[in-house]
N, C-alpha and C positions, 0 to 999 in steps of 0.2 A: 574484134577477134576475142575478146576476154568477154563481153556481154553475149556472143553467141557461146561460149563454152559455157558460160552461168546458166544458159537458156536450157542447151542440150543435157547438162547435169540436170535441172528441174526436172527434164523428161523421163528422168530413169526411175521415178518414184511418184507413185499417185498424189501424195500429200504435198509434196513441193509443186507438182505440175498442178493440183487444184490451187494451191493458195499463190502461186504466179499468175493464173487465169483470173484468180480474184483481184489481184492488183493492176493486171492489164484491163481487167473490163468487170467493175466493181458492180455495174447494172446488170451483169447476166444473171437469169434467173436457175439456168442450169447450175451454173459454177455454185452459186448461193445454196443451191438443194444438195449439189454432189457433197460439196465441202461440210455441210451442215450433217451429212451421213457419218463424215470421218468422227466428228466430235459427240454422234448419239450411239458410238460403239462397234462401228466398223473397225476403226483400228483401237483396239482396248486400253492402252497406256494414254490414250488422248482422250478420253472421255470428260466432256464437259457440256452437262444438258442446257445449261443458259446460253452458253456460247450457240449451241446448236439451234435452240430456238430465236435466237436473233438472227441468224441466217436465214433460218426458214420464212419469219415474220420479214425480213428483206425480201427475199423471193417473191413473197406472196405480194408485197407492196408494190413491186415493179408491174406486175400482172395478177390482180386478184381473181382471174377466171383459171389461173394456172392450178389446174386441181389435183395434181401430181403433189401439192404441199400437204394436203391432208393425210396421205399416206405416212408421211415424215411425222406430223405431228402426233400422228397417234402412236408410233413407235417411240418417241420421245416420252410421251405422257404416260406410256406402260411401263415404261422402265422406271418413272420418277413415281411411279404408283397412284397416278391420277388418273384414275379408273373413269370416273364420270365423263372427262375430258376427252379421254381414249375413243370411250363409246361415240361419243358426238363426231371426233375427226375421223374415227373408222367408217360411219357411216356415211361422210360425207367421201372417202375414198371408194366406196363402192358403188356410188354415182358416177365416179370417174372413168372413162373408158380404157386408161392408162394403167389405173392400177386396181381395177376391178378382180382381176384373178387373183392377184395373190392378198388382198383383202379379204376377198370371200373365205379362204381357206381361217387366216387370223379370226374373222369374226365368228365363223362357225366352231371352231376350238374354244375362243374366249366364252361365247354363251353356252357352248355345253357344260362348262366348267360353273359360271356363275349360276345357270338356272337350276342346277342341280344343287347347288351350296347354299342358295339363296331365294325361295320363292316370291318374294316380294319385287324380286328383280324381273318376273314376267312382264310387267306393267310396262317399264321402260323397252324391254327389248320389242312388244307388240308393237310400240308408238315408233318406236326406229322403223320396223320391218313393214309397217303400214305406210309411212314417209317413202323409205325407199320404193315399193313395190308402188305409187302413186308416180312419184319420178319415172320408173321404167315404164310404166303405161303411158305416160306423157311423149318421153321418148319414141316409143315405137309408133304413136300416133303420127308426131312428127316425120318421122320415116315414110309413113304410107303417104301422108301429104306431096312428100318429092314426086 
């Protein structure tokens, strides 16, 4: 009964719930990624970017093809002001069908500001866009072949 009571209390708040799920299933990609969001600013008084990155790396190590991690990496890198890493991960999140929608808005806002302030950034932007467009074309061809 004590264990049930403790577990029920954990379900009252998202932080204890995610921590509990990570204890129960440490190799859960979703649990690692969700708790990384808590440490990347979802809960302002718990910000710990290094802890967040560690959890994201764990999620990615469990399944390197789990593309949702790129959106979370980009979020952390942006807050750390590591903009080149942000760009790289954001470009990857645009290739992920699960994060593409949100990523596109962030991508457009970011580049609107950066290109206005730094003309030399145009080369990076063009390189990313060519890569993204190539990936989209490959995906479309793949879909046609089905």
